[in-house]
Structures are given as structure tokens and as C-alpha cells.
C-alpha positions as MATLAB code, in Angstrom:
seq = 'SIALEKMLNREHECAEILQQLAAIRGAVNGMMLQVIQGHLTDHVVKEPDETQREADLETVMQVIKSYLK';
ca = [
      -1.750  -10.067   14.838;
       0.527  -11.460   17.920;
       0.985   -7.994   19.041;
      -3.013   -7.665   19.106;
      -3.654  -10.771   21.002;
      -0.771   -9.798   23.313;
      -2.808   -6.394   24.261;
      -5.979   -8.399   24.759;
      -4.282  -10.407   26.759;
      -2.934   -7.637   29.510;
      -4.787   -4.312   30.389;
      -4.685   -2.069   27.824;
      -6.908    1.138   27.214;
      -9.557   -0.112   24.873;
      -8.692    3.224   22.593;
      -5.229    1.427   21.754;
      -6.599   -1.773   21.302;
      -9.491    0.019   18.990;
      -6.120    1.799   17.272;
      -4.926   -1.313   16.222;
      -7.660   -2.847   14.929;
      -8.632    0.172   12.901;
      -4.662   -0.252   11.599;
      -5.265   -3.958   10.767;
      -7.954   -3.521    9.048;
      -6.603   -0.541    6.871;
      -3.272   -3.082    6.103;
      -5.982   -5.739    4.852;
      -8.183   -3.266    2.670;
      -4.973   -1.842    1.346;
      -3.831   -5.658    0.628;
      -7.204   -6.389   -1.085;
      -7.262   -3.428   -3.031;
      -3.878   -4.625   -4.603;
      -4.658   -8.313   -5.027;
      -8.279   -7.181   -6.747;
      -6.457   -4.792   -8.767;
      -3.873   -7.270  -10.190;
      -6.444   -9.672  -10.661;
      -8.830   -7.461  -12.695;
      -5.637   -6.239  -14.911;
      -4.367   -9.824  -15.412;
      -7.583  -11.960  -15.847;
     -10.369   -9.432  -17.122;
      -8.404   -6.465  -19.063;
      -5.663   -9.057  -20.667;
      -7.608  -12.072  -21.074;
      -8.572  -12.167  -24.708;
     -10.753  -14.799  -24.505;
     -14.374  -13.550  -23.831;
     -15.757  -16.548  -22.050;
     -12.789  -16.564  -19.417;
     -12.784  -12.801  -18.892;
     -16.788  -13.049  -17.886;
     -15.795  -15.647  -15.751;
     -12.855  -14.202  -13.859;
     -14.839  -11.204  -13.809;
     -17.710  -13.407  -11.919;
     -15.088  -14.362   -9.351;
     -13.660  -11.326   -8.543;
     -17.119   -9.595   -8.056;
     -17.924  -12.588   -5.709;
     -15.442  -12.106   -3.951;
     -16.044   -8.209   -3.174;
     -19.754   -8.916   -2.357;
     -18.891  -11.010    0.320;
     -15.937   -9.062    1.396;
     -18.550   -5.934    1.566;
     -20.955   -7.767    3.786;
];
């Protein structure tokens, strides 16, 4: 975030920077949840082809595993 970059380039309290980082993380996590939910709904639940459904599920599971590391 540009605001965070500006804070880091100036003298700011560590607590302010940590609050900004927490806010950014929360926003990214919320967006990640929405994208995963949409992917699962569109490409796993509604996918009629079982082979494709399994492949799409494996794709999203790899992303989740990577994200949680």
C-alpha cells in the first residue's frame, strides 16, 4: 500500500505501522475468501464433469496450501 510505504519512509510509531499491516492482511484474507468461495461454487459445485471438478478442486487446494504456509 502507498500509505504504508509513506509511513515506513517517515518516523512513525511501530504500533501505527503494525495496525496498517493488520488492516492490509485482513483485507487480503477477505478477498482471498471471496475468490476461493467463487471458484469452489463455479468450478467445483456446478461443474458437471467429475474429472474437471477434481482438477479444479486440486488447483484451489494447492493455492490454499501455499497461502497458509
